[in-house]
Structure formats: C-alpha cells, structure tokens
C-alpha positions, 0 to 999 in steps of 0.5 A: 973550328973545322976546315969544313964539315959535310952532312948527308942525310937520307930521306924518310918514307912514312907508311902511317901512324898508329893512332892519335887523339888520345890523352892518357896513352901513347899516340902518333908513332908509326912505321917508316923507312929511310931511303936515298936518293933523294938526300939532304946535304949541307956543307959548312966552310969557314968564312968571314961571316955567316952566309946561306947558299943553295936550296932552302936559304930562308929556312936554313938561316932561321934554323941557324938563328934558332940554334944560336939562341938555344946554344947561347952563342955570342954571334952567328957562326963565321961560316958559309952553309951550302944546302942541297935538298929536294923540295919541302912538303912532299912527304919525304921528311925534308924538314926534319932531315934539314934541321937535324943536319944543320944542328949536327953539322954546326956542332961539329964545325964549332967543335961543340960536344956531341949531344943526344938525339932527343936533345938535338931534336927538341932544340930544332923543334922536330919530333912533335908527333912522329919520331920516324925521321928523327930516329931514321936520321941517326940509325937508317933502316926501317923504323917502328916508332911506338909513339909519345906517352904523355909528357914525353918530348920524343916518341919511343923507338920500338924497333929498328931493322935493316932493309934488304939492300937489293930492294928499291923504292920508286917515288912518283910525285907531281912537280906542282903538288905539295902536302900539308905542313906547319900550321895547316898540318896542326889545324888538320890534326885538330879536326881529326877524330881519335883513332879507335883502339881496335884500329891501332891494335890492327896496325900493330898486328900488321907491323909485328906479324907481317911487316917485320917478319917480311923484312927479316925474311927478305920477302919483298912481296909479303912486305909490300902487301903488308905496307899497302894494308897498313897504309890504307888502314892508317890513311882511313883515319885521315878521311875527315881532312882528305877524301879517304885513305889518300890525299886525292883521287889521282893518288889512289889511281896511281896506287891501283895502277902500281898494284895492277902491274904486279907490285903490291907494295904501294902507298902514299908517304905521310900527307903526300903527294909522293907515292911510293912503290917497293920493288924486288930489285933494279929490273922490276923497278925499271919495268914499273917505271916504264909501265907507269909512264906508258899509262900516265895519259900525259900526267908528268911525274918526277920519278926517283928509284931509291935504295934503302939507307941502313946507316943514317946520316953521315957527318964528315969533317 
C-alpha cells in the first residue's frame, strides 16, 4: 500500500453536443476543452479505517462504496481521502472528474493493476452520454467526441488536439445557481425532440472546418467565433427544456456583453450556469473581467481565469 497518493484533475468545458434522439446511429458526442483552475484534487493517506474529508464527502463515500462492490474488495480501504473541489452542477464536469480521480487514486493506493479508461468510466458510472470529460481526464486538451454507437459503453474519440498555452478561458458563474444533473437531466433528455440530421452535419462542419483549424493555427478569434456559433446552434436543440440556446435570459445577456467587449468566443458550458469566454492572453482576459464587473449592475459573479490543460489528470504516489 502506498504511503500517500495525490490525484489532480482539470475541469471540463462543454461547448455542445452533435445530436441525440437517434436509435440506429451515433448520438451525443460533442466538443469541449479541459482547463485549470478550477481543479478536483484528492489525497489518500493511510489510516486505521476509511474516512472522507473536505468537499463532497457524501458523494466521495458513495463512490468508494461502489468501487469496493465492483472490485469485490473485502472491506472499505484503510485510508483517509481528502477532497478539494469546486461545486457540482455548474457545467464544469466535476462529477466525472471526481469519480475518475477517486478510482485512479484508489487503484494506485491499493497497488491494483491499471485498467482501461473505458472500464474505469463504466465502473464509476460515467460516460452515459458525453465522453468529453472522460477522455479529457486522461488526455487534456480539446476533445472531439464522435458519440456513442448503439451498444457502445463510451463514445468514440474522434480528435484530441493541444490548445495554445497562451489562451485563457474566463469563467463567470452566479454563486447561487446550479444546472441540471442526475434524474432531472435524464428527464430533460426524455422531453427533447431528436436533433435534425442537417443540424448535426452543420455542427460537424463547424468543428472540422473552423474549430480544429483555428486551434492548429493558434487563431483565437477564429476559434472564438466558431465555438460561439457551435454553442448557439447546439443550444437551440435544448429549447424544449430551456428558454432557447441558453438556460436563462441573464446568461444570454452576459454572452452578448462579452461579445460586445470584443471577445467573440463566449458561451454556456453544458447546462450552465457557467458562462465561458476565451481570450488571447492574460491581458485581454483581465480587461474583459474589468469590463464585465463595471457593467454588472450589482450582479455578483464568481470569476476564474483558467489556463488550458493539455496533459489531463496527474496521479502521484
């Protein structure tokens, strides 16, 4: 058994899905990016019996109990697990990163053999729809998830590219707001009509002809315009459960304000409420933050300036 194990994961921005509501072809998928901060961090240290400390204690214990059952362990591990994490359900994929971090950290702590990403995701119940955060956990960078074919447990990785290190993602989130998750998310998907094939084709065209070339050319403005259009088009497919391409009028106004400042890359991550903007460096990021704060009219945001993460999670023993 290791003396101690530390796992640190980036968080995930999700720009939108390619489509859903299909029976005989791939569905879900989408495009997203791995960023830090914020991060999910866990540390497992030897102890007389299992204990969970820090953030998300109840969820941590539930995941460990699940792993004890799935791995057929004889008892809970003799270790203290301390978690540092942002809040769940804000559109940053915290649940996926936490579950995978616990699984990876615990296997190292118990000196169990490494397992495949697909098997680990299935064990902790992640990747039921989007696989962006799952592949991002292992690889970092910009992830293009081709979606799940019928019978597949995890969507297929179509492309992974490193993001320019100088780009910055600015995150804006109202501290009292949360997005859909769990059973509420599943219910929402049940209410959504299938995405028209022509919309899916257009989303793929934006990805292949604009988003990926912009990253390869380090063209932040081109990338920003592309992900804005991608996110808005993908968001329209959720209009049956949210008011339009965004979860609220306030989110749409914030996106418009970011673009008015001169940063074209803005959108809602997943179900929200986190709004992101992509800036071409620290200076532009700080200027945008000042601009939004002056125009917020008393609205308070938790604001983070994040870097691209191009390496995925780290596990240190």
